[in-house]
N, C-alpha and C positions, 0 to 999 in steps of 0.2 A: 679662453685667453690664448691658448696655443694656436687655435684657428685664426684669431685676430692678428697674432704676430705674423703668421704666414701671409695673410692678406696685406698687411702693412709693408712687409719686405717686398712683396710682389709689385707694389706700387713704387718701389725705388726709395722708400724711406728707411731711416736707420732705427734700430732698436737697441736699448741698453738695459741692463739689470743692475740695480743698486741694492746690494744685500748686506744686512747686518748679520754676519755669520761668524763661524768659529772654526778652530782647527780640531781635527780628529786626532786620536792618539797616534796615528801613523804620520802625523804632521801634514796631512793633506787637508785642504779647506773643505768645509761641508757646504756643497751647493748642489742639491739634487735636481738639477735642471739640465736640459740639453743645451750645452753652451753654444752649439752651432746656430741657435735661434737669435743670437745677439751679436751686434757689431762691437759693443763695448761691455765689459764686465768689470764692475768695481766692487771689490770685496772688502768689508770693514776689517776683517782679521789681517789682511795683507797690508792695508793702507794705514792702520792704526787710528783711524777715525771712523765714526759711524753716524748714521742719521740720528737726530736732526742737525748735526754739526754742519754749518753752511759750506765748509771746505770740501765736504764729500760731494755735494751737488756741483760746486765749481769745477772740481776735478773731473767729474763725469762730462760736463759740458765742454770742457777743454779737450777731452779725448774725442768727443763727437765733432768738435769744430763748430759748435752752435752757440747762438746767443740764448739767454733764458726765454725770450719771447718766442723763439722758434721751437720750443720743446714742450712736451706734455708729460706730467709726472702723475702716475697712479700709485696709490698706497691706501692702506686701511687704517692708518693711525693719524689722528689729528695733528699732533706736534710735528710730525714729519712733513705733512702737507702744508702746515702753516709757515714753516721755514722756507719751503720751496716757493710758495706764493710770495713771500717777502722778497725773494730774489727776482721775482718777475716771471716765474715759470707758471704755465697753465697747469692746473691741478684737477684731479678727479678722485673723489673718495670712493673706495671699493668696499661697499657693504655687501653688495650682491654682484657677482661677476657679470651676469647678463645685463643688469641695469647699467653697470659701468661701461660695458661694450657699447650700449646704445648712446651714452653720453660721448664716448670716444668717436663714434660714427658721426655724431652731430658736429663735433669739432673738426673732424677730418674731411667731411663732405662726401664720403663713400662708404658702402656697406662692408662690414667685416665678417658677416656670417653667411655661410652658404650651406646648402643641404638641409637635412632634417633636424629641427631643434631638439635639444636634449639628447643627442646621440654622439657617439665617439667610436673610434676604431675598436674592434673586438679585442679584449684582453687576451693575452696568449693562453692563460689558464682557462679561458672560457670559450675557446674556439670550437666550432662545430664543423663537421665535414660538409663542404658545399656541394660536392658532386651528388651524393645520395639525396641531399635535401632538394637540389634542383630537379632531380628525376621525380621525386615524390610530388613536388608542386606542379610540375608539368602534367602528371597524371591526374592530379586533383582538379586543376583548373582547365585542363584541355588546351594547354599552350604548346605551340609548335616551335617557338622561337629558339634560335641558337645563340642568342646574346648572353652575356655573363650575368650571373646573379650577384647583386650588390647586397652586402651584409654589414650592418652596423649594430652596435650595442647601445641600448638606452642607458643613460647614466643614473636613472632612478631605478628603484626596485631593489630592495635589500635582501630579498629571499629567493624568488624564482627569476633566473636570468631572462631578460626580455630583449628581443632583437627586432630591428627594422629590416625588412626585405623589400627589394625592388626587383621584379622579374617582368621583363617586357614592359607593359604599361600598367602593371598591377602593383599597388603599394600595400604591403602586408605587415602584420606584426606576429611574431612567434614567441610564445612563452613556454618554457621548459622547466623540468625539475633540475636542480643543481646536480652535479656529478657526486660520486662518493656515497658512503653509507649515511643514510638520513635518519632523523628521529622518527619514531612511529607516528603515523597519520599526518606528518608535516608535508608541506609542498604539494598538496592534493590538487593538481591542475585539472584532474577529471571533474572535480566539483566546480571549479571555476567555469569550465566549459558548460556544464549542465545548467548552472544558475543563470548565466548570461543568456543562454539560448531560451530559457523559460521566461526571464524578465523582459526580453525583447517583445514578447506578446502581451505584456501587462502595462506597456507605456512607460517603463523605466528606461531612461537613456543609457544604453550599453552599446559597445562595439558589436558589429555584425560578425558572429563567429562562423567559421567555415567548416572546420574539421578537427576532430580529436584523433591523434595518432598515438596509440599505446605500444607500438612496435619499437622497442629500444634500439633495434638494429639500424634504424634510419639515421639518427644523429647521436645515439648513445643513451638517451633517456626519453621517456614519454613527453609529448608536447601537444600544443594545439595552435591552430592558425586562425587569425581573425583579420578583418580589413582594418587598414590604418585609418584612424579618425583624425584628420588635420584639425588643429585648433590650438588654443593656448593652455598651457599647464602652469599655474602660478606656484612656483616653488617657494617664493618669499611671501608669507602670510600677511606682511604689512602692505603688500600690493603697491610697491613704489611706482611712481609715475602716473598713478590714476587719481582722479578727483575723488574727494570724500564721498560724494553721492554715488559714484560708480563703485567704490569699495564696499559701501553698505549694500548696494544691489547685488554684488558678487556673493557676499555672505548670506544675504536673504535667499538667493537662488540655491546656494549650497544647502541651506536649511530646508527649503521647499522640496528639493529632490530627496533628501533624507526622509521627509514625511511621506513622500511618494513610495519609497522603498518599504517603509513600515506599514503602508496601507494596502500592500499587495494581498489579494485573496489567494491563500495558499492552495486551496483545493482547485480553484479555477486554472491555475498555472501548473498544477501537478507537482507541487513542492511540499505537500503535507508530510512526506516521509524524508524530507531533506535533513532533518535533525530531530533529536528527541524533544518531546513536548514537556515543558516545565523544568525546574531545577537547573536552569541554564548557568547561573552564576556559580553554584556549587561545583558543577561539572567543569566549568572553565577554570575555576581556581585549582581543582585537582589536575587538570590538563597542563596548565602553565607551570604548576609546581613540578610536575613530572618532566616537562620539557626543560625547565631550568636545571633540575638535578642532573638530567642527561648531558647537559652541556657545561656544567659547573667546572670552573678551573681553580677557584679559590673561594674562601668563605667571605661573604659580604654581609656584615651585621644587619643592615637594614632589610635585606632579602630574608634573612632568618626570622627577623621580627615580623615581617609581613606574612610569611608562610604560616606563622603561628596565629597572627591576628585576624587575617581575612576569614578563615572558616568560623571564627567566633562572632562575626558581625555581619552575617549574610542578610541581605534584604529579602523581602517577600516579593516574588515576581508577580506582577499584575497581568501582563499580556505576553503572548508569544507571537513574534513576527519574524520575517526575514531580517537578519542582521548582517551588515556588511563585514564587520569585524576589523576593518582598517580604514574607516571612513574619515578622510581628512582632505584638505584643500588640494594638495598636490596629487591626489588620486582622481581628480576630476579634470575633464577636458572642456574648456569653455569656448564659446563662439568668439572669434577674433574681435568683434566690435560690440556685441551685445552681452549683457550679463545673463547668459543662458548656458546651462550645462548640456553639452552635446553627448558626453559619455562618462559613465562611472567606471573606473578601472580597478584592477587588483582585487579580485574577489576570493583570493586564496583562503581567507579566514572566515568566509561566510558560513552561516548555518541558520537554524531557527533558535531564537532566544529572546532575551530581554532587550527591548529596543533602547532602553535608557543607557545601556552599555555603549551603544553606537553614539548617542548624543554626547556622553562624557568624552569618548575617545576623539570626537570631532573638535573638542575644545582643548586638546593637549597643547596646542601652540600658544594659547592664552597664558599658560603657566610656565613656558620655557623661555629662556633668554634668546635674543636675536643672534647671539654668537654660537648657539648650539649647532654642531656641524651636521648631524644626521637629519634633524627636523627643526628648521629654523623657527624661532618663537617670536612672540610679540609682548612678552611680559614686561619688558623695559620700554615699551612704546607708549605714546600718548594716544590711546584709542579714540578719545573724544575728538581730538584734532584730526586724526586720520579718517574718522567717520566709520570705524569698525565697531560693531556692537560688542560690548563686554560679554564674558562668558555667561553671566547671570541673565543678561538681556537676550542672548542667543537661546538660552534654555527656555526662557519665558516665551519667546517667539515660537519655538517648537511646540510647547505645551498648548499655546493658543491655536496653532494650526491643527493640532491633533485632538483638540478638545479635552485635554487632560489637566488635572490639578498638578502643580509643581511637587516634586518629591522632597521629603525632608532629608533623606540620606544621600544627597548629591556628593558629599565628600567621600563616601564609601566608593561610589562609582568612579570618582577620579583616582582614588588610591588603587583600585583594581586596574584601571586603565594604564596607569604608570607602571604598575607591577608587570603587566603584560609586556609593555614596551621594554622594560628591563630584561625580561626573560628572552624576548626576541633578540635584543642587542647581544645578550650573552651567547645565544646560538650563532649569530653572525660572527662574533669574536672567535668562538670555538672553530668555526669553519675557516676563518681567516688563517688560523694557525696551520691549516693544511692546504691553503690556497684555493679553497672551494667557494668562498664568498664573492658575490658579484660587485658589491659596493666598493667605491674607492675609499670610503671611510671605515671599512670593515675592521682594519687593524687598530683603529682608535677606540673601538667600542668597549674594550676592556674597562677603561676608566669611565666611559659614559654609562655603563651598566650601574656602577655605584652611584653616580650622580642622579640618575633617574630613580633608582630605588630609594634614595633619600627624599626625593620629591614625593614619591608614593607614601613614604612614612609620614611626611608632613601632613598629608591629607588624612591619613589614619589617625594622627594626633588630633586633628580638628574634629573628626567624627567621634573619637573617643571623648573629647571635651563636651560635645553635644550630648552624648549618651550620659556622661557623668552628671551634667546639670539636671537631667530628667530622672536620675536614679534615686529610688528611696533608700534610706539608710536601714541597716539591719537593727533589730532591737538589741540594746546593750544588755549584757548579762552581768552578774555580780563579779567584781574583780577583787582578788585578795591582794592587799598592798603590803602585808607583812611577809615578804618573801625571804627573810633572812633569819627567822626566829623559830619556825615551827618544824620539828623533825618529821621526816616522811620515810617510807619504806625504801630499802636499798634498790638500786637499779642495776641490772645486768648490762655490762658494756656490750656494744655492738661491734661488728667488724668494720674495717675502714674501706673507703671507696675513693679512688682517684686521689685528689689533693684535699678533698673534703671528706670528713668521716661520717657524714650524714648518710643513712641507708638509702639505697636506690629507690625505695618505695615512696620517698617524699616527693609529691607532685609539685609542679611549678605554679600552677595557676588556679588551684582550687579555691582561693580566697578572692578571686577577681570579680565575683558576682556583685559584691556590695562592700560598703565601708564597714570593716570589722573593728568595733570599738573595744571589745573584750577579748582577751586571749582564749576564753572558753568558746568563742564563736569561730575560731580558726578551723581549718580543715583538720580532720583527725590526725594525719601524720605530723602536721606542723604543731598542732596542740600538744601532741605527745612530746615533740622536740622541746617545746616551751617548758613543759613540766619537768622534763629531764634536766634542762638547764637550771631551772629553779632549784631542783633537788641538789644539783652539783654546787650551786652557790651556797646553799645552806649547810651542806655537809663538808665542803672542801674550801671554798673561797673565804667566807666570812670568818671561820675559825682561824684562818692563816693570816688575817689582816694584821694583828698585833706584831707578829714576827716580821712580816714584810715591812711594816712601818719602822720597826726598830732597825732593820737592815738599812733602810733609806737614811737613817740618822747616824749610822755608824761610820767608822773610818774606812770600811770596805764598801761604802755605798756606790763607788764608781765601777764596781764589778757586779754582774748580774747575780741576783739571789739564787742559790741552788734550789730553794723552795719553789720559786717561780718556774724553773725548768722542770721540776718534778710535777707541778700542777699542769703544765702544758702537756706533758705526756699523758697524764690522766684524762685531761679534756679531750685529747685526740682519741684516746681509747674509748671514751664514752660517746663518741659521735658529736662532739661540740667544737668543731674545728672549721675554720674558714667559712663561717656562716654568712659573711658580709657580701660576697660577690654576687651582684644581681643577675638574674637570668638573662636580661636583655644584653648584657656584656658577655655572657658565657652561655649561649643558647643550648649548647650540647652538654652543659653541666660537667665539663671536663675538669674545671678547677675548683668550683664552689658548690654550695648546697642547693642552688637553683631556687632560692626563695624570692618572692616578690618584695618590693620595697616595703609594702605594708606589713607583710609577714615578718620581715626582718625588724621592722620598727618595734614590734612587741618584744622580740628577743633582745634587741639592742638596748631598750629601756631597762630590761632586767639586768643586763651586764653593767649598765650605767650606775646601778646601786652600789657598786664597788669600784674603787679606783684601779684595782688590779685585774679585774675580770676580763676586760677587753684584750689585754696582752695574753692572758692565760688561754683564751680561745682563738688567738691569732687574728683578732679583729680590731687591732688598735692602730690609730694614726701615728706617724704618717705612712706606715707600711701598707694600710688598706688602699690609700690613694695611689701609691706607687705600684702596687700589684695590679690595680685596675688599669693604670696607664700602660703597663706592659702587656696585659691581656688585650687591650683595645688597639694599641699602636705598635707593640714590639715585634721585631722580626723573630723568626724561629730561633735564630742564634742568640738573640738578646734574651728571649724567654728561657732558653736552656741554661744560660749563664746566671741570670739574675732572678727570674720569676720562680723557678722551681725551688731554690734554697729559701726564698721568702715564704712560699706556700708551705714548705715543710717546717718552717719555724727555726731553721738553722742559721738564718742571717737576719739582720735588721737593716733599715735604710733611712735616708733623710731626703728632704726636698729643699733645695737652696734657691730661694727666690728673693726674699725680703732683703733690702739694703738700707744701711743707716743714713745715706746721703740723700735719699729721695723718698717721696710718699709712695710706699710700695703697695698701698691699697689699690693703686692704678698700675696694673702690671705693665702697661706700656712705658712706664717711667724707668724701668730696669736699665741700668747702665753697664753692668758687667759685660765684658767683651768676649766674643768667641771669634777667633781669627783663623782662617784656613792657612795651613803651611805644609806643603808636600802632602803626605798621606795622613796628616794629623790635623786636629783642631787645637789651638792654643788658647787657654782660658786665663783671663785676668779679671779680678773683681773682689769686692769687699761685701760680704754677706753677714747677716746676723739673725738671731732668733731661729736658728736652724735646729729644729727639734730632732733629737735622737742622734746627733752627730758625735756626741761624746761616748756613746755606748761602744764598748770594745767589740760587740757583735756587728756593728754597723759596717757593712761591706760595700754599700752602694750609695752614692750621692746623685740624685736626679737634679741636674743643674740647669737653670734658666738664664740665658744671657742674650746679647745682641750679636747677630751675625752681619746685619746690614742696616746701619743707622739711617740710610737714605731711602729705604724701601717704604711702602705704605705703612702707616702707623701700627697696624696689627699684623704686619708681615716682617717686622724687624727682628723678632725674637725667635730663638731656637732652643731646643732641649737636648742635652747630652747626658749620657749615662757615664758617670765618672767613678771608677774604682777608688775606694778610699785609701788604698795603698799607693796611689799615684804621687810621685814627688811634686812638691809645690803647694800642697794643702796644709795650711798653717792655722791651727786653732789658737786664737788669741786668748779667749777666756770663756768660762761658763757664765751665762747670764742667770739672774735669779728673778723669780716672780713673787713679789711681796716677801722676799727673803728665802723662798723655797727654791732648791736647786733642781728638783725633779730628777735625781740620779736614778739609774745610771745613764739614761739617755741624755738628759739635760737639754739645754738650749744654747747653742754655741755661737760665738762671734768668730768668723773665719775669714782668712785671706786666701785667695787663689792666685798664686804668682807663677806665671808661665807653666801652667799645668797642661801637659800634652796628652791628648786623648785620641785614640784611633778614630778615623772617620766612620767606621762601621758602628760606632757608638752613638751616632746621631739618631734621634727618634723621628721617624717619618720623613725628615728632610729639612733643609734650612728654611727659615721663615714660618715654620708651623708651630712655634712655641706657644703663642697666645691661644691657638686652637687646642693644643694639647692641655694647657693649663686649665682651660674651661672644661674639656672632656674629662680630665683627671678628677675633677670634682664629682661629676656624674651623680649617682645616688649618694656618694659620700657627702654631697652638699648638706644632707640632713642628718647624718649620723651623729654629729655633735648635739643636735637638737634632741634626738632620741635619747642620748645618754643624759642630757640635762634633765629630762623628765625623771630618769632614774635617780640622779642626784637628789632631786626635789622630794621624791617619794621617800627616799631613805632619810632625808633630813626631817621630814614631817613625822615619820614613824619614830625616830629618835626623840623628837620634841615631845610627842604624845607620851612616850614611856617616861621621859624625864619629869614632866609636869605632874604625872600621876604619883610620882615617888617623892616629891619635894614639898615641904611646907614652909610658908612664909606668912608673917602677920596673922598667925593663928589659924590658918586654913590651907588645905592643899592648893598648889599653884593652879591645878586644873579647874578650881572653882573661881579663880580670878577672872573678872569680866574681860580684861584686856587680853589675857591668854586665850580665852575662848574665842574672842574676836579674831586673834591672830591665826588660830587653828582653822577657823571657818574660812578666812580670807585665803589662806594657803591652799586649802582643798579646792576652792573655787578656781583659783588661778592655775593650779596644776591641771584640773580637768579642762579648762579652756585651752591651755597650751597643748595638751595631749590631743584634743580633738583637731586642732589646727595642724599638728604634726602628722596625724594619721590621714587627714584629708589630703595634705600635700603628697604624702607617700602614695596614697591610692590614686591620686590624679597623675603622678609620675608613671604609675603602672599602666593606667588606662590611656593616657594621652601623650606621655613623654615629658622630658624635662623642660622643653621649651614652653609647652602649654601650661606647665605648672610654675612658671617663673614668678608669678605674683604670689602664689601660696608659699613658695620656697623663701622669697624675700620676707614675707610676713612672719614666718616662724623663726627666721634668723633674727628678726627684730624682737620677737616676743620671748622666745625660750631663754636666752641668757639673762635678760632682765628679770623675768619671772623667777628663774632659779635663784638669782642673787637675793631677791626679796624673801623668798621662802626660806632659804638657808640662813639669811640674816635673822629672821624671826626665831628660827631654831637656836641659833647662837645666843640670842638674847634670852631665851628661856633657860639655856644651860648656864648662863652667867659666865664667869671667867673660864670655866672648864671648856666652853665652846670654842675658845681661842687656842686651846692647847692641841697638841698632837695626840692626846688620848682618844680623841674622836675624829672621824673623817670630816667634820663640818668645816674646819678652817681650810683644808685643802679643797673641799667642794666649792667653797666661796671663792677661793683664789682662781680656780679654773673657770668658774662661771663668769667671773669678771674678765678674765683674760680672753675668753671666747668672744667677747664684744669687740675684740680686735682680730683675733686669730681666724675667726670665721667670717671676716669682713666687718669693717666698722659699721656701727649702728646707722651712721649718717648715710652711708652708701645704700643700705637696705631701705631706709626711709625714703630716699630719693627714688629708688626703683619702684617702690609701692606707689608713691605719689604719681610718678610718670605713667605707670600702667593704669592707675585709677583714672587719670585725666584722659588717657588715650582711648580707653574702652568704655567708659561709663558716663560720658557726657550726653 
């Protein structure tokens, strides 16, 4: 564009920039452009109007002294272009700068591009000494000219800086190592030189390499020189401006040359020692993990998950060939008129290995959006209309040409490919911090690394789902259901570790091999933890229930029971603390026990047999969800202030989302406002059913409200961390559930009136509330279901004991046919629900929450209703005693019924199941 502007002004035409911009803190406007390039500059922050307001276009035309029909407007946003066109201005949409320049040339009638395509002046930080380079080239080429050496930098090449050189009548390309301290084995230009020289003799189209110079004194680093290969490099994989048949031919040629690379006879070209034979993927995983760790600047959760997942799902390598390592469309030079590959560029990552890694890598663009800055994608394009083969067809085309059967684990190869890209982007970002990276996009790559790693994890999820469907279940062992009545030997407490008191020996993934139905099939450390918890429940929790229940009914009920606090200390000392936090949210086990969802499901069910056990083990809602929120999204300052006291059990918290005036099952309905004012956010809103807000230990309210009612539907909400001692929080009343107050935490109706919260208390940033609310659920989505299984088991056990001890109509209740039928029905329903809960937990571990969406929705449909029926049968067996507070049944029933709202209405879950069923199974 800069070059085009220069040519336009050279023809005597005017240029203007129309910018939607803003003021910097120093009150200067932000416009990172050379203002000398433009005759007129219109800045929205100065004019008080912005695109697409028609006044800003008219103002610009007035200053240019032109009519609308005499001007051409370029922009990348449709609404801006639409308004300009309505005024009579010629418009060009800029999806790709080169394509836009071609359209502009057609309108103007003269060329705007001069020189070598895809080059620009050398960046100051990437300059190389011309004099010593010129001397070297003269000696190499035998040139006697005294003319100047022309040096430009190619704008592609994220890793090894690449330069265009013109000396005398020779057009050359130089590739060098970047300056500074480099990662081990990275930027191996020596290997690039060797393989191109070898492949030229095997019929693979590569540039003609001339010389490798390993003498760093010439230009500061080793480099090699090759002849410049003129032709087209398609940087936009949608191939704008081409006919569909030509686009298809381009991709076919790309596929064909890849087959040619993978068919090279290694011995014939002397490359049999170019890399190790076999185990390519395991070595690559280790290499890229090492490269990523060496350039890591912060923790990226998806990268941590991938680093753990990839070694566990390695495919078996079938063939060893030359692999390019970075094979994609913009590393190919095409004939200007024919769909023919003239040269394959950028061999830096080449080696001997699994050819399917190349095939997957060449399909990256199929899964990236067209707006992706480093590697433009075609995921949001209509490939059929464009004539471009889909990734699946492209892969079949490759297999057909190579005579191979399609692989089943394609998703693994895609996950690995995107993991590599993420590691490369992280390296580019790390170098950008020291000014060593050559790409203009280098400084953006910090955020891009996270985006790409999430894409990689999506493919890991798909692969995990495929493996899950093919996986046999382990044989169930006998389960003991009477976990609250049988005395066992005393357990010696263990020492504490971090914020979880589970011993370090507890491994994270020993149960991932199959679906574990019985606690006895858990890995030895987790099984031991289960039995320790069971013993604690029998010896400490169940005996304390009568006193805890009495406290809840006393005048002191709104103060925490001292017995609860005593039990919490005992649970912490016995290693039964913070068991809930899943490994995927806490990969370093810094805060939690490092259990998988399936492992925790067994322990959570056991805690669910008592209404008080979850709090005793610091595993109760809403604190669990709020702690997960802080672990996933909180800043270090937010974690220090709020997360640590919650993990230590010294504070409680609440989550304020539900509102009385709207259907809050749809989070986008939330109306409470969050307004920016100076260095604060001001909250106003009416909330209710805020669990835990009445507890005197409640120090934090996680508040969800709207910051921008005009934004996209799911970008209007934000989440703030509100200290409970902030002025303006007014508790109206405690709400009851079937008459139960649930003291001391309760469920409050609350008004927030002009509550001022510091800006640093915003989580993630404005507009991220819906995303946070979904992420906050995380594995907590199914904790309630796990506990409901515990409710049901306890209810059934109490029912069996009751009917054995009572006589009616001349015989024990246990001999009554209706009672026997109820016991049988309850057992069947509990087992069905447990299997579904465990399957959902296991699928979340293997494939992620997104892939488990159907199973999660199903258990949230099934578990509360099942528990209600089982508990109701138990109450019926108890008679009037079942309605009293002498037994936990009435409270069990109350919460089972309440969870049909609190965990999302049944209707929402049924709709989700139906939609997914129709979407995937027709």
